[in-house]
C-alpha positions as CSV (number, residue, x, y, z in Angstrom):
1,M,67.8,-116.3,62.5
2,D,65.8,-114.3,60.2
3,N,67.2,-117.4,57.6
4,A,65.4,-119.4,59.2
5,R,62.4,-118.0,60.4
6,G,62.4,-117.1,56.9
7,G,62.8,-120.7,55.5
8,R,59.8,-121.7,57.8
9,D,57.5,-119.5,55.6
10,Q,58.9,-120.3,52.6
11,A,58.5,-124.7,53.2
12,L,54.7,-123.7,54.7
13,E,53.0,-121.4,51.9
14,S,55.0,-124.7,49.2
15,D,52.6,-126.9,52.1
16,L,49.5,-125.1,51.8
17,L,49.7,-124.4,47.3
18,P,49.1,-127.1,46.4
19,S,46.3,-127.9,48.1
20,S,45.1,-124.6,47.8
21,G,44.9,-125.2,44.2
22,P,42.6,-128.4,44.8
23,R,40.2,-126.3,47.1
24,S,39.9,-123.6,44.5
25,A,39.1,-125.8,41.2
26,A,36.4,-127.7,43.4
27,R,34.8,-124.5,44.2
28,R,34.4,-123.4,40.9
29,R,33.2,-126.9,39.4
30,V,30.1,-126.8,42.6
31,G,30.2,-123.1,41.4
32,I,28.7,-123.8,37.3
33,L,27.0,-126.8,38.9
34,F,24.6,-124.6,41.0
35,A,24.5,-122.5,38.6
36,V,23.2,-124.9,36.2
37,A,20.9,-125.5,38.8
38,A,19.1,-122.6,39.6
39,L,19.1,-121.4,35.6
40,V,17.0,-124.1,35.3
41,Y,14.7,-124.3,38.3
42,V,14.0,-121.0,37.8
43,L,12.7,-121.3,34.4
44,D,11.5,-124.2,34.9
45,V,9.2,-122.8,37.9
46,V,8.5,-119.5,36.0
47,S,7.7,-120.8,32.7
48,K,5.3,-123.7,35.1
49,L,3.3,-120.3,37.0
50,L,3.1,-118.8,33.6
51,V,1.1,-122.0,32.0
52,V,-1.1,-122.9,35.0
53,A,-2.4,-118.7,35.5
54,Y,-2.7,-118.5,31.5
55,L,-3.9,-122.3,30.1
56,T,-6.5,-124.4,29.7
57,P,-5.9,-128.2,30.8
58,D,-5.7,-129.6,27.6
59,R,-6.8,-127.2,25.5
60,P,-3.6,-127.2,22.9
61,V,-2.2,-123.5,21.7
62,R,-0.1,-123.8,17.7
63,V,3.8,-121.6,18.4
64,I,5.3,-123.0,15.3
65,G,2.3,-124.5,13.4
66,S,1.7,-128.3,14.0
67,L,5.7,-129.0,15.2
68,V,5.2,-127.0,18.8
69,Q,2.0,-126.9,20.5
70,L,2.0,-126.0,24.2
71,T,-0.7,-128.6,26.1
72,Y,-1.3,-127.9,29.8
73,T,-1.2,-131.2,31.9
74,R,-1.2,-133.1,35.5
75,N,1.0,-135.8,35.1
76,S,1.6,-137.9,37.9
77,G,4.4,-140.1,36.5
78,A,7.9,-139.8,35.7
79,A,9.7,-137.8,33.3
80,F,7.1,-137.7,29.9
81,S,4.5,-138.2,31.4
82,I,5.9,-142.0,32.3
83,G,4.5,-144.4,35.0
84,W,1.9,-142.0,35.8
85,G,-0.4,-142.7,38.8
86,D,3.5,-143.8,40.7
87,T,4.0,-139.7,42.3
88,V,5.3,-140.6,45.5
89,V,7.8,-143.4,44.1
90,F,9.4,-141.2,42.0
91,S,9.4,-138.6,44.9
92,L,11.8,-140.9,46.3
93,I,13.8,-141.6,43.4
94,A,13.9,-136.9,43.0
95,I,14.7,-137.0,46.0
96,G,17.8,-139.9,45.8
97,V,19.6,-138.2,42.8
98,V,19.8,-134.8,44.4
99,V,21.8,-136.7,46.9
100,V,23.7,-138.4,45.4
101,I,24.2,-135.2,43.4
102,L,24.8,-133.1,46.8
103,R,27.3,-136.1,47.7
104,L,29.3,-136.5,43.8
105,A,29.7,-132.5,43.9
106,R,32.7,-133.0,47.1
107,R,34.7,-134.6,44.5
108,L,33.3,-133.1,41.7
109,Y,36.9,-131.3,38.9
110,S,35.1,-132.0,36.1
111,A,33.9,-128.6,34.5
112,P,31.7,-130.3,31.9
113,W,30.6,-132.4,35.0
114,A,29.0,-129.9,36.7
115,V,27.0,-128.5,33.8
116,A,25.3,-131.9,33.4
117,L,25.1,-132.8,37.4
118,G,23.7,-129.3,37.1
119,L,21.0,-129.8,34.7
120,L,19.6,-133.3,36.1
121,L,19.9,-131.4,39.3
122,G,18.0,-128.0,38.3
123,G,15.7,-130.6,36.5
124,A,15.0,-132.7,39.5
125,V,14.7,-130.2,42.0
126,G,11.9,-128.3,39.5
127,N,9.7,-131.5,39.3
128,L,10.2,-131.6,43.0
129,T,8.8,-129.4,44.3
130,D,5.6,-129.8,41.8
131,R,5.2,-133.1,43.5
132,I,5.6,-131.5,47.2
133,A,3.9,-128.7,46.4
134,R,0.7,-128.8,44.1
135,A,-2.0,-130.6,44.2
136,P,-4.1,-132.5,46.1
137,G,-0.9,-132.8,48.7
138,P,2.8,-133.7,49.7
139,F,4.8,-135.9,47.4
140,R,1.2,-136.6,45.7
141,G,1.6,-133.5,43.4
142,W,0.6,-133.7,39.8
143,V,3.8,-132.0,37.5
144,V,3.0,-129.7,35.3
145,D,4.1,-130.4,32.0
146,F,3.3,-128.5,29.0
147,V,5.4,-128.7,25.2
148,Q,3.9,-131.3,22.6
149,L,6.1,-132.3,19.8
150,P,4.3,-134.3,17.2
151,H,4.2,-137.5,17.8
152,F,5.6,-138.1,21.4
153,A,4.5,-136.8,24.5
154,I,4.0,-134.2,26.6
155,F,6.6,-132.5,28.2
156,N,7.7,-129.9,30.0
157,L,11.4,-127.7,31.2
158,A,13.0,-130.2,34.0
159,D,11.8,-133.1,31.8
160,A,14.4,-131.5,29.1
161,A,17.2,-130.8,31.4
162,I,16.9,-133.5,31.9
163,T,17.3,-135.3,29.5
164,C,20.1,-133.3,28.1
165,G,21.8,-133.8,31.3
166,G,22.1,-137.2,31.3
167,V,23.2,-137.8,27.6
168,L,26.3,-135.1,28.6
169,M,27.0,-137.9,31.9
170,V,26.8,-141.0,29.1
171,L,29.0,-138.9,26.2
172,L,31.8,-138.1,29.1
173,A,31.7,-141.8,30.8
174,F,32.0,-143.1,27.0
175,R,35.2,-140.0,26.2
176,G,36.3,-141.8,29.5
177,L,36.0,-138.0,31.8
178,H,34.9,-139.0,35.4
179,P,33.8,-136.3,37.5
180,D,37.1,-135.8,39.5
181,G,38.6,-134.7,36.4
182,T,40.3,-137.8,35.9
183,D,40.4,-139.5,31.4
184,E,41.3,-142.5,30.8
185,R,42.0,-142.1,27.5
186,A,45.1,-139.5,28.2
187,A,46.4,-141.8,30.9
188,Y,45.8,-144.2,28.5
189,Q,48.3,-142.1,26.1
190,A,50.4,-141.4,28.7
191,R,51.0,-144.0,29.4
192,K,51.9,-145.7,25.5
193,S,53.8,-143.3,24.8
194,A,56.0,-144.3,28.4
195,A,56.1,-147.9,27.1
196,E,57.4,-147.0,23.3
197,A,60.0,-144.5,25.1
198,E,61.4,-147.8,26.7
199,P,64.0,-149.2,24.5
200,D,64.4,-146.1,23.2
201,E,66.1,-145.1,26.5
202,Q,67.4,-149.1,26.5
203,A,69.3,-148.4,23.3
204,A,70.4,-145.0,24.7
205,P,73.6,-146.5,27.4
206,E,74.3,-148.6,24.5
207,Q,75.4,-146.5,22.3
208,S,77.4,-144.4,24.9
209,A,79.9,-147.3,25.7
210,E,81.3,-148.1,21.9
211,P,83.2,-144.9,23.0
212,E,84.1,-145.7,26.3
213,H,85.6,-149.1,24.9
214,A,87.6,-147.8,22.0
215,D,88.9,-145.8,24.5
216,S,90.0,-149.1,26.7
217,E,91.2,-149.9,23.4
218,Q,94.2,-147.0,23.1
219,P,96.4,-147.0,26.0
220,A,96.9,-150.4,25.5
221,S,98.7,-149.6,22.4
222,G,100.4,-146.9,23.4
223,E,101.8,-149.5,25.7
224,D,102.7,-151.8,22.4
225,A,104.3,-148.6,20.8
226,D,106.1,-148.0,24.1
227,E,107.7,-151.7,24.2
228,R,108.3,-151.7,20.8
229,E,110.6,-148.6,21.1
230,T,112.3,-150.2,23.9
231,E,113.2,-152.9,22.2
232,A,114.2,-151.4,19.6
233,G,116.8,-149.0,21.8
234,D,118.0,-152.2,23.1
235,E,119.1,-153.7,19.7
236,A,121.4,-150.2,18.3
237,E,123.1,-150.6,21.6
238,R,123.8,-154.1,21.0
239,E,124.8,-153.2,18.1
240,H,127.3,-150.2,18.9
241,E,128.3,-151.8,21.3
242,H,129.9,-155.6,19.6
243,R,131.1,-152.3,16.9
């Protein structure tokens, strides 16, 4: 009775372990996503608060000569001051991006994808906070930009995070790595190796069949020898009788 109960307990544990492993891995990847997003969001919000508190709009402050300057501007468009004046549209787009990322998080098993989506999520929420909380009103607020490089649009840390996340996503997709952890290149190599191994597996039975054929011929040669011995014995008896 105890043995039967122990067998049922072991079977139950074996059923639970395979499912708990992927779930714990998914939770770790989601944790990475939200940790990266939270870090980006905090850095973005704090940097914007400092810029608004200490910088005067449109008056550049040199950090590294003319290479890097801080210029406080108010942007009603998208990242890097693109689409000036379409604040409501870009607010709705940002909300859509956040919803898509949260849906992807449920089947996220890739750490690199977690980092990429975390950068994108933190940047999108950072700029969305400006659009909701700043003047002139909800979903019409200005986004604070302040990082200025030579011959480049003024941007903020959220814009930089969104760009880095997008580039990383493109690289991961080009490599064949998906958010669910599947790797197209690895799968292709596995199929190729399996296809190359099939001829070797087919040749092995043919080689092993040759000794069996040789063994099957040996009994036949033994029977012929017995027949020759019998014939020789009969001839010897006839000669003896004849004498």
